[in-house]
C-alpha positions, -999 to 999 in steps of 0.1 A, spaced: 819 715 -211 805 709 -246 808 670 -243 789 670 -211 762 691 -226 760 666 -256 758 639 -230 729 654 -213 709 660 -244 714 623 -254 696 615 -221 664 636 -227 632 614 -228 646 585 -211 625 595 -179 593 599 -200 600 565 -215 604 550 -179 572 568 -169 552 552 -195 566 518 -191 556 520 -154 524 535 -162 517 504 -187 530 480 -162 505 495 -135 478 494 -160 483 460 -169 485 451 -133 451 470 -127 436 454 -155 445 420 -142 433 428 -109 400 440 -123 396 411 -144 404 388 -113 378 409 -95 351 405 -119 360 367 -124 357 362 -89 324 383 -86 311 360 -116 323 330 -100 309 339 -67 275 349 -83 274 318 -104 283 297 -73 254 315 -54 231 310 -82 238 272 -86 237 268 -48 204 287 -49 190 265 -75 203 235 -57 184 242 -26 153 256 -44 151 222 -63 154 205 -30 128 224 -13 104 216 -41 111 180 -34 106 184 3 76 202 -1 59 176 -24 73 148 -3 54 162 27 23 168 7 22 131 -4 14 120 32 -23 134 33 -52 139 6 -64 170 -7 -97 187 9 -122 195 -18 -144 225 -9 -173 202 -3 -154 187 25 -146 219 42 -134 225 72 -108 201 65 -89 180 91 -58 179 70 -34 207 57 -43 223 24 -27 211 -10 -26 172 0 -16 150 -29 -21 115 -16 -55 110 -37 -40 130 -67 -8 105 -74 -6 89 -107 -23 56 -113 -3 41 -142 35 44 -153 49 74 -172 40 75 -206 5 60 -203 -26 79 -194 -28 94 -157 9 86 -155 25 118 -145 16 146 -121 33 180 -120 33 206 -92 42 238 -108 54 271 -92 43 301 -113 62 326 -97 67 363 -108 39 363 -135 57 337 -157 41 307 -171 57 274 -163 44 245 -184 66 214 -184 44 200 -208 50 224 -237 81 217 -257 81 254 -265 80 264 -228 113 276 -213 107 252 -184 98 220 -206 108 188 -188 136 176 -210 142 145 -189 107 128 -188 113 109 -220 140 85 -203 113 76 -176 92 56 -204 98 39 -237 102 67 -258 132 55 -280 151 85 -271 189 80 -266 197 81 -230 224 107 -235 200 129 -254 176 157 -241 139 153 -243 122 174 -271 87 160 -271 60 151 -247 45 117 -245 18 109 -272 -8 89 -251 -39 107 -244 -43 121 -209 -8 110 -200 -5 140 -176 -31 146 -146 -41 183 -140 -13 201 -125 -12 211 -89 2 244 -74 31 250 -51 20 262 -17 41 290 -12 28 322 -29 48 350 -11 84 352 -24 85 315 -32 119 297 -39 128 297 -75 120 259 -82 98 256 -112 81 223 -110 82 191 -94 71 159 -113 56 128 -97 57 93 -115 61 57 -106 95 40 -106 98 14 -131 126 -11 -138 137 12 -166 144 39 -140 164 14 -118 198 11 -124 211 -15 -120 179 -30 -134 162 -57 -117 167 -92 -131 146 -125 -129 151 -158 -117 173 -166 -146 195 -137 -143 181 -117 -173 169 -82 -172 131 -83 -161 107 -61 -184 118 -26 -182 83 -10 -177 74 -32 -147 66 -11 -116 88 -12 -86 73 -20 -53 80 -11 -15 73 -38 10 79 -18 39 118 -24 41 132 -33 5 122 -28 -32 107 -55 -53 94 -58 -90 57 -61 -92 49 -98 -95 36 -108 -128 45 -77 -150 29 -43 -154 -6 -55 -138 -21 -58 -112 -10 -30 -90 15 -32 -63 -11 -30 -35 -29 -60 -49 3 -78 -42 6 -66 -7 30 -38 -14 32 -1 -25 43 20 -54 76 37 -53 75 72 -67 102 93 -82 100 131 -75 120 151 -101 123 189 -92 136 216 -117 149 250 -102 161 278 -123 176 311 -110 179 345 -129 216 343 -124 237 367 -148 220 370 -180 216 339 -199 238 319 -177 209 314 -152 215 282 -131 194 251 -139 193 221 -114 174 190 -118 171 170 -89 155 136 -79 140 120 -48 131 83 -48 104 79 -21 85 50 -7 54 53 17 58 49 53 27 26 56 23 -11 46 -2 -29 24 -7 -64 39 -19 -87 13 -47 -101 34 -71 -88 61 -54 -115 82 -19 -121 71 2 -150 84 42 -150 86 48 -187 95 66 -217 83 33 -236 90 -2 -225 99 -29 -241 119 -63 -226 112 -95 -236 128 -127 -221 115 -160 -228 134 -193 -227 115 -217 -232 143 -253 -241 137 -263 -214 113 -230 -208 96 -199 -188 104 -201 -160 130 -168 -146 122 -163 -125 90 -131 -119 75 -133 -92 47 -105 -80 23 -129 -56 7 -114 -23 11 -131 -3 42 -130 34 51 -120 45 87 -157 41 98 -157 5 85 -181 12 53 -170 -5 20 -151 18 -4 -169 19 -38 -149 13 -67 -118 0 -53 -86 -4 -73 -96 25 -93 -78 59 -94 -60 63 -60 -83 39 -42 -68 8 -28 -72 -27 -42 -93 -53 -25 -72 -81 -10 -77 -117 -1 -92 -124 34 -64 -146 44 -28 -144 32 6 -163 40 41 -162 29 49 -198 24 38 -225 1 33 -250 26 10 -225 47 -11 -220 16 -12 -259 12 -23 -263 49 -49 -235 46 -68 -251 16 -79 -282 33 -89 -261 64 -112 -237 41 -126 -269 23 -134 -285 56 -153 -253 67 -172 -256 34 -180 -291 40 -192 -283 75 -214 -255 61 -229 -277 33 -238 -306 58 -253 -284 83 -276 -266 56 -287 -300 41 -293 -316 74 -313 -282 84 -333 -269 56 -357 -280 30 -359 -265 -5 -387 -243 8 -368 -229 35 -385 -247 64 -364 -265 92 -363 -302 91 -347 -331 112 -360 -316 143 -342 -282 139 -360 -252 152 -354 -228 123 -337 -226 87 -315 -195 88 -314 -178 54 -278 -183 50 -281 -220 53 -312 -221 31 -292 -204 2 -266 -232 7 -291 -257 5 -309 -242 -27 -344 -241 -36 -345 -268 -62 -369 -296 -46 -353 -324 -65 -319 -317 -58 -294 -299 -33 -275 -269 -43 -243 -283 -30 -234 -321 -23 -209 -337 -3 -209 -372 -16 -215 -388 -51 -224 -423 -63 -204 -443 -89 -214 -477 -104 -196 -506 -95 -174 -523 -121 -194 -546 -143 -227 -534 -140 -249 -505 -155 -253 -487 -123 -287 -498 -117 -309 -483 -89 -299 -506 -63 -292 -496 -26 -261 -471 -24 -230 -482 -5 -207 -512 -9 -235 -538 -5 -255 -523 -35 -248 -514 -71 -230 -482 -64 -199 -470 -43 -206 -438 -24 -175 -415 -24 -167 -380 -15 -174 -355 -45 -142 -339 -61 -137 -304 -75 -146 -319 -108 -182 -320 -99 -199 -286 -105 -219 -286 -74 -194 -302 -52 -191 -285 -17 -156 -274 -26 -172 -249 -51 -190 -232 -22 -180 -196 -23 -169 -185 11 -169 -148 -2 -207 -149 -7 -225 -123 15 -257 -146 16 -238 -167 37 -243 -145 64 -276 -129 52 -285 -113 83 -306 -89 60 -328 -114 44 -364 -119 54 -371 -153 70 -393 -164 39 -371 -146 13 -355 -168 -12 -320 -164 -10 -310 -179 -45 -328 -151 -63 -310 -116 -68 -310 -99 -31 -298 -66 -36 -300 -56 1 -274 -83 8 -254 -87 -23 -247 -49 -28 -251 -35 8 -219 -19 21 -221 -37 56 -231 -73 47 -198 -92 52 -190 -127 42 -169 -152 61 -140 -148 38 -148 -116 17 -127 -99 -8 -105 -114 -34 -69 -106 -44 -67 -101 -81 -31 -113 -80 -39 -146 -61 -17 -175 -69 -40 -202 -55 -72 -211 -71 -92 -204 -39 -98 -167 -39 -103 -167 0 -65 -165 5 -34 -153 -12 4 -164 -10 28 -135 -11 54 -137 -43 80 -133 -20 88 -147 14 104 -116 27 73 -94 20 55 -101 51 86 -101 73 95 -67 58 61 -55 67 63 -67 104 97 -53 105 82 -19 94 56 -19 122 83 -28 148 101 3 135 70 23 138 67 10 175 104 17 182 99 54 166 72 62 191 88 48 222 84 70 255 62 91 235 28 103 249 10 79 224 31 50 236 15 26 261 33 -4 275 10 -22 297 3 -56 310 -27 -78 305 -39 -70 339 -37 -32 339 -49 -28 301 -84 -21 314 -73 7 333 -83 27 301 -111 18 279 -100 37 250 -64 43 236 -56 68 211 -79 86 186 -86 89 148 -62 120 147 -41 109 174 -33 71 170 -17 52 199 9 25 201 -1 -1 227 25 -31 237 13 -58 260 43 -63 284 53 -95 301 34 -102 333 57 -110 361 30 -123 385 24 -151 360 44 -185 361 59 -185 336 57 -147 327 41 -139 294 27 -113 274 -5 -133 263 -37 -113 264 -71 -128 269 -95 -98 266 -124 -100 291 -133 -65 294 -143 -40 262 -114 -22 245 -116 3 219 -84 19 202 -71 36 174 -33 28 160 -13 -5 166 -18 -32 192 11 -53 197 5 -87 216 39 -105 220 20 -137 228 -13 -151 224 -45 -129 217 -78 -144 229 -110 -123 222 -137 -130 248 -149 -95 251 -159 -64 230 -130 -53 207 -133 -21 185 -99 -15 170 -91 5 140 -56 2 128 -31 -28 130 -31 -58 154 3 -77 155 2 -110 173 32 -131 179 14 -162 192 -23 -175 187 -50 -152 175 -83 -165 187 -118 -152 181 -137 -165 210 -168 -153 227 -160 -118 220 -177 -94 195 -168 -63 176 -142 -56 150 -105 -48 138 -108 -26 109 -74 -23 93 -54 -55 94 -44 -85 117 -7 -96 113 3 -132 130 39 -139 133 54 -170 144 88 -189 141 70 -221 137 31 -224 135 6 -196 132 -27 -206 152 -57 -189 139 -90 -198 153 -125 -184 150 -151 -196 171 -187 -204 163 -200 -196 198 -195 -158 196 -221 -132 188 -201 -122 158 -167 -104 149 -156 -88 119 -118 -84 106 -121 -60 79 -92 -45 57 -88 -7 57 -58 9 39 -71 42 55 -69 28 90 -34 14 84 -21 46 70 -37 64 101 -15 41 123 15 53 104 7 89 100 37 100 123 61 89 99 71 109 66 77 92 33 111 73 33 137 89 9 153 59 -8 179 80 -26 188 113 -39 203 120 -73 210 148 -98 200 148 -134 220 164 -163 191 176 -184 
């Protein structure tokens, strides 16, 4: 009994120890479960915060991408035909790091101050320095803003004001070779200059020919833009989520390098001059939708002037030059045979038109332009004998080395079609009514600042793919509108069933279809009744204009383009595509026709398409 009692005494407290151990074990399990739950909560919250930041940044990119399509509407222009907040006329006009090189759209939500240009601000742009030559290591955060005066344009505001998504800002700047990775290289396989802008030709990217200037649109292309968006959420304390996303976007529209652009291995131009000079004007000056010349082109966000004619092949440029010189020769010969220095008609002509008088010149002792020169025969002193092979001189055509040779006649001079001159007005004196008026066209007006040929009347594209890609972009636009209410597939015979196609705010796509009643069936169009339209007109054959045509937008012809006896205008651009020879004929018998370049009209035709997203990436800063 005593031993049993002693055994029981020795077991006293064991249950307590077991209970304490069990309690400790359960407490540990509970603590682990609590930590796991807290961790899961943190993970879930961080994931949610990061996801929210990602989509917020993406929403900022999408908002700005949409606003790039249309211009802002100043208070003076109200009521507006476009949505509020347009950015098309606010875009940077230079590369990042230079004046007017960056535009921010900021989202000041909840009373906070968002200033990506201030290094002391919570939302300073810590990535911008990698988009220009800042000498900052590629793996480092940016700590300072550019030093160039006026490097950023006035910031624009986000559109959403009620419960906006938490993106803080979106930056807009041009893409350059510095941003491209891998970098573009030149023909020798070496990296091209890093600050060279990247251009979009409607299908692919190209480096701006000639370095940083002139602009992409002066080379028949458009700038590619980088959209960079920062979003930051409240998150958990100091662990707020930050996401920095980037879109690379390209405009949906095109920028043909000429008012008339020819995509062909060869060209066969024929320019009629008529008895009083050309009656067809091909004008590369920038025009608005109403056909008026835009002041100060190539500044800010206005388009640049282009050449009257453009082609994509060196041999085509070689064929254009003699055709233009033959036109010059015809004009000068007509002027010198028609007008006297006083502006009176000679040689039995009934009148001396002002344009021809300007070509003839008012110097009684000599003409302003000549077509022939006399050179002394070998072995004599060039005495005043009769000209010709039987005299002391040879009479030969002048060359461009002669300052007043006809080859120097400027086909872009508005005086050539000086309809605004009084019959007795001296056309060689300053004529403000003709030289500066907005609607006094020249036979081949405009000039491409990047023109490779010496003749400013035409331009040869830097890449043979440029015009092909632009035409591909037009064909893609046509395909995107197939079977929509604005799409019209008509034959030449039933085109006249409507006199007007489309409107300025509802551009149409009109495609001429092969006519099966013809032998052989073809889609040629000879316009014999008046036609007015807005948008894109596609003629998969020959297009002959023998009636009044008023078309605002784009005309694409895959055969001959002939201005016959018709009148009116194409305000936008004409593109001629041929697998062999592009035929361009401007008649001298018509009452007058004008092809004028208008980037506004071209953009109107492409207005149904958004900016193209070329790439999406995420930045680490």
